[in-house]
C-alpha positions in Angstrom: 65.6 192.1 -70.8 62.6 194.1 -69.6 64.1 197.3 -71.2 64.4 195.5 -74.5 60.7 194.5 -74.5 59.6 198.0 -73.5 61.8 199.5 -76.3 60.3 197.1 -78.9 56.8 197.9 -77.8 57.5 201.7 -78.0 59.1 201.3 -81.4 56.1 199.3 -82.7 53.7 201.9 -81.4 55.7 204.7 -83.1 55.6 202.9 -86.4 51.9 202.3 -86.2 51.3 206.0 -85.3 53.4 207.2 -88.2 51.6 205.0 -90.6 48.2 206.2 -89.4 49.2 209.8 -90.0 50.6 209.4 -93.5 48.1 208.7 -96.2 49.2 207.6 -99.6 47.7 209.9 -102.2 46.6 207.2 -104.7 44.9 205.0 -102.2 43.2 207.9 -100.3 41.9 209.5 -103.5 41.3 206.7 -106.0 38.6 208.5 -108.1 40.9 211.3 -108.9 43.9 209.2 -110.0 44.8 206.9 -112.8 48.0 204.9 -112.2 50.3 205.1 -115.3 53.3 203.4 -113.8 54.5 201.8 -110.5 58.0 200.7 -110.0 60.0 199.9 -106.9 60.9 203.6 -106.1 58.3 205.7 -108.1 54.7 206.0 -108.9 53.4 207.9 -112.0 49.8 209.1 -112.0 47.3 211.1 -114.0 45.4 213.2 -111.5 42.2 215.0 -112.5 40.6 217.6 -110.2 37.1 218.5 -111.1 36.0 222.1 -110.2 35.3 222.2 -106.4 36.7 218.7 -105.9 38.7 218.2 -102.7 41.1 215.5 -101.7 41.2 213.7 -98.5 44.1 214.5 -96.2 47.2 212.9 -97.6 51.0 213.2 -97.8 53.6 213.0 -100.5 57.2 211.8 -100.7 59.5 213.8 -103.0 57.3 214.5 -106.0 57.2 216.3 -109.4 54.0 217.6 -111.1 53.5 218.6 -114.7 50.3 220.5 -115.6 48.4 219.3 -118.7 46.2 222.4 -118.5 45.9 225.6 -116.4 44.0 225.9 -113.2 44.0 227.0 -109.5 44.5 224.8 -106.5 44.2 225.6 -102.8 46.4 223.6 -100.5 45.4 223.5 -96.8 48.0 222.0 -94.6 47.0 220.4 -91.3 49.3 222.9 -89.4 46.9 225.7 -90.6 49.0 227.0 -93.4 47.1 227.6 -96.7 48.4 228.4 -100.1 46.9 229.0 -103.5 48.7 227.7 -106.6 48.0 229.3 -110.0 49.2 226.6 -112.4 49.8 227.1 -116.1 49.6 224.5 -118.8 53.1 223.0 -119.4 54.4 224.2 -116.0 56.3 221.7 -113.8 57.5 221.8 -110.2 59.5 219.6 -107.9 58.5 219.4 -104.2 60.2 218.0 -101.1 58.2 215.5 -99.0 55.0 217.3 -97.7 53.2 216.9 -94.5 49.5 216.1 -94.5 47.3 218.5 -96.5 44.0 218.7 -98.4 43.9 220.1 -101.9 40.9 221.7 -103.6 40.4 222.8 -107.2 39.1 226.3 -106.6 39.0 227.0 -110.4 36.1 226.8 -112.8 37.5 224.0 -115.0 38.9 220.5 -114.5 42.7 220.5 -113.9 44.8 217.6 -115.1 48.3 216.9 -113.7 50.9 214.3 -114.2 52.2 213.4 -110.7 55.4 211.5 -110.2 56.1 210.4 -106.6 59.6 209.2 -105.8 60.1 207.0 -102.7 63.4 206.9 -101.0 
């Protein structure tokens, strides 16, 4: 019986820790997002990055982006990896779930994207 209690406590702590490290994009960056649709397994958003604007650290489930205009984003992952994305108007891309990262518009113009997050 004691082993079951210890297991339950450890499982609860792991769930709490996992939740603390994953930050929903929309709730952590509300000024950048406009919710267009929210269903049981997907969330559709219009995301606007002003020049120099930076997100808070966040994660994504499987997601698709569609660029409404061109721009440049820098993505800094918490593991130290950094990448620069040169996005063209009309370009789309599909991504696997991503670990925590911060995204910055390093371009000179606002960048607008449609973001579709798909929960599993």
